[in-house]
C-alpha positions as CSV (number, residue, x, y, z in Angstrom):
1,X,26.7,5.7,70.5
2,X,24.1,6.8,73.0
3,X,21.6,4.4,71.5
4,X,23.7,1.4,72.3
5,X,24.3,2.5,75.9
6,X,20.6,3.3,76.4
7,X,19.5,-0.1,75.2
8,X,22.1,-1.8,77.5
9,X,20.8,0.2,80.5
10,X,17.2,-0.5,79.7
11,X,17.8,-4.2,79.4
12,X,19.8,-4.3,82.6
13,X,17.0,-2.6,84.4
14,X,14.4,-4.9,82.9
15,X,16.4,-7.8,84.4
16,X,16.6,-6.0,87.8
17,X,20.4,-5.8,87.7
18,X,22.4,-2.9,89.2
19,X,25.4,-1.6,87.4
20,X,27.6,-3.2,90.1
21,X,26.0,-6.6,89.5
22,X,26.3,-6.5,85.7
23,X,29.9,-5.2,85.8
24,X,30.9,-8.0,88.2
25,X,29.1,-10.6,86.0
26,X,31.0,-9.6,82.9
27,X,34.2,-8.7,84.8
28,X,34.6,-5.1,83.9
29,X,34.9,-2.0,86.1
30,X,31.8,-0.2,87.4
31,X,33.0,3.1,85.8
32,X,33.6,1.5,82.4
33,X,30.1,0.0,82.3
34,X,28.7,3.3,83.4
35,X,30.5,5.1,80.6
36,X,29.2,2.6,78.1
37,X,25.6,3.1,79.3
38,X,26.0,6.9,79.0
39,X,27.4,6.7,75.5
40,X,30.8,8.0,76.6
41,X,32.6,4.7,75.7
42,X,32.1,2.1,73.1
43,X,32.6,-1.4,74.3
44,X,35.2,-3.6,72.7
45,X,33.9,-6.6,70.7
46,X,34.6,-9.0,73.6
47,X,32.9,-6.7,76.1
48,X,29.9,-6.3,73.8
49,X,29.6,-10.1,73.4
50,X,29.8,-10.5,77.2
51,X,27.1,-7.9,77.6
52,X,24.6,-9.4,75.2
53,X,25.2,-12.8,76.7
54,X,24.8,-11.6,80.3
55,X,21.7,-9.6,79.3
56,X,20.3,-12.5,77.3
57,X,19.5,-10.3,74.3
58,X,20.5,-10.5,70.6
59,X,23.0,-8.1,69.1
60,X,20.5,-6.9,66.5
61,X,18.1,-5.6,69.2
62,X,20.9,-3.8,71.1
63,X,22.3,-2.3,67.9
64,X,18.9,-1.3,66.4
65,X,18.9,2.3,65.3
66,X,22.5,2.9,66.4
67,X,23.8,1.1,63.3
68,X,21.5,3.0,61.0
69,X,22.4,6.2,62.7
70,X,26.1,6.0,62.3
71,X,26.4,3.8,59.2
72,X,27.4,6.5,56.6
73,X,30.0,8.0,58.9
74,X,31.4,4.6,59.9
75,X,31.6,3.5,56.3
76,X,33.5,6.7,55.3
77,X,35.9,6.2,58.2
78,X,36.5,2.6,57.2
79,X,37.1,3.5,53.6
80,X,39.6,6.2,54.6
81,X,41.5,3.7,56.7
82,X,41.6,1.1,53.9
83,X,42.9,3.5,51.3
84,X,46.4,3.5,52.9
85,X,46.8,-0.3,53.0
86,X,48.7,-2.3,50.5
87,X,47.1,-5.2,48.6
88,X,48.3,-7.8,51.1
89,X,47.0,-5.9,54.0
90,X,43.6,-5.4,52.3
91,X,43.3,-9.2,51.8
92,X,44.1,-9.7,55.5
93,X,41.4,-7.1,56.5
94,X,38.9,-8.8,54.1
95,X,39.6,-12.2,55.7
96,X,39.2,-10.9,59.2
97,X,36.0,-9.1,58.3
98,X,34.6,-12.2,56.7
99,X,35.2,-14.2,59.9
100,X,33.8,-11.4,62.1
101,X,30.7,-11.0,60.0
102,X,30.0,-14.8,60.0
103,X,30.4,-14.8,63.8
104,X,28.1,-11.8,64.2
105,X,25.4,-13.5,62.0
106,X,25.8,-16.7,64.0
107,X,25.3,-14.8,67.3
108,X,22.2,-13.1,65.9
109,X,20.7,-16.4,64.9
110,X,21.6,-18.0,68.1
111,X,18.2,-17.2,69.7
């Protein structure tokens, strides 16, 4: 996910923030943020939300290209994981995804 890290780093620099300043602002370790920016780590959803809020940028701009680049692989991975679930578990996953997608759309339209 180098695209994601690159966009985060570019935006941080646009705002004149150092890695130290941004990591303190969102309360994560310097090394963790550095690894995210280098594409070595993928941020958790909560860290991602903290990042886009701190960087004052929408999720769609940060995720542009990275989503399209990994979409087929990610969909295959998700499908493989879902195949092992029973019907009740699938319904739970569907409910969680519905809430998550609604929240992502809300965050994207927040601007």
